[in-house]
C-alpha positions, -999 to +999 in steps of 0.1 A: +314+632+034+300+604+012+300+568+024+306+557-012+339+572-023+339+592-055+372+584-072+387+603-101+379+588-135+397+600-166+379+603-199+396+589-229+426+612-238+412+617-273+383+638-261+370+662-234+349+647-207+312+648-213+288+659-185+251+651-185+232+681-170+203+666-150+176+685-133+141+699-136+155+729-155+139+714-187+105+725-173+114+761-168+105+788-193+141+799-196+155+764-199+174+772-231+193+800-213+199+778-182+215+751-203+234+776-224+250+790-192+257+755-178+273+744-211+295+776-211+306+767-176+315+732-188+335+747-217+355+769-193+363+738-172+374+718-202+343+696-205+313+693-228+278+698-213+250+675-225+215+689-219+185+665-219+173+684-249+204+673-268+190+638-271+176+645-306+142+652-289+131+674-318+124+641-335+101+633-306+076+659-318+055+635-338+035+605-327+014+597-297+023+609-262+035+574-254+058+573-284+072+608-277+078+599-240+096+567-251+119+586-275+127+612-248+134+584-223+157+566-247+175+597-257+183+608-222+194+572-212+217+573-242+232+607-232+238+594-196+255+563-210+277+584-232+286+609-204+316+606-182+297+621-152+266+638-142+258+672-125+223+672-111+201+701-099+185+684-068+165+714-058+131+708-042+106+705-071+069+705-066+073+696-030+100+687-004+120+664-027+140+667-059+124+660-093+117+623-096+131+621-131+163+637-120+165+613-091+161+584-115+189+598-137+212+601-107+205+565-097+211+553-132+244+571-135+255+558-101+246+523-111+268+528-142+297+538-120+297+574-131+305+602-106+276+624-098+277+658-081+244+675-071+236+711-063+205+732-054+200+715-020+190+739+008+212+739+039+200+720+069+186+685+071+157+671+052+139+665+086+143+702+094+128+713+061+098+688+064+092+699+100+091+736+089+064+728+064+044+699+079+032+695+115+056+668+129+059+652+164+084+628+180+069+595+191+076+576+223+109+562+208+120+597+197+112+591+160+101+622+140+067+615+124+041+636+105+015+644+131-015+638+108-004+605+091+022+591+116+046+585+087+082+586+097+103+615+085+138+602+076+163+616+100+200+608+103+208+644+097+210+641+059+202+670+036+183+646+013+172+610+014+203+590+024+203+571-009+212+604-026+235+618+001+255+586+003+260+582-034+262+618-046+285+646-037+267+679-030+280+713-039+267+748-031+261+758-067+260+746-103+295+761-110+309+745-078+293+711-088+309+713-123+343+722-108+340+693-084+331+669-112+360+682-133+383+673-104+367+639-101+372+633-138+408+645-135+403+673-160+433+696-161+426+730-146+420+757-173+448+780-180+445+818-176+424+833-202 
């Protein structure tokens, strides 16, 4: 259960709700196929999927790395602003945490008041996953800490950092996340077909 309630929001009646598809999927070799499948799932649910690569990033091909990075950033910000909600792949990416760019996009969407549903999060708590990978100990106050550094491992039984779990609904899969977002956006259920 989220502390911050996710309330249904209805997209303008003149168009289908638009969903920004956040996640590290853009880095995978098969990213085009991943986004094609996610967009097809959106279509089946009466929504339009917006992949980060839809931000006219082809025009980002020229110029310096800084210029290209700025155009990608601005394009993705624009897509999030235009979207009615966000579905985010919050899988562990290059470590024990979700992709930092995806986390930024989730926070930005939440700050704009858009509903966000995440997926790709392993079962169990974040503290359990860290403890399985890093030598951890409990200190005299019972706080879980990394044995080598003494850094506290966030507890509270959350599957991710509490800033994500308290602002973002979590679903077991991308399809479930899209269905949950469709319900939050009050999209009529698709008819048989």
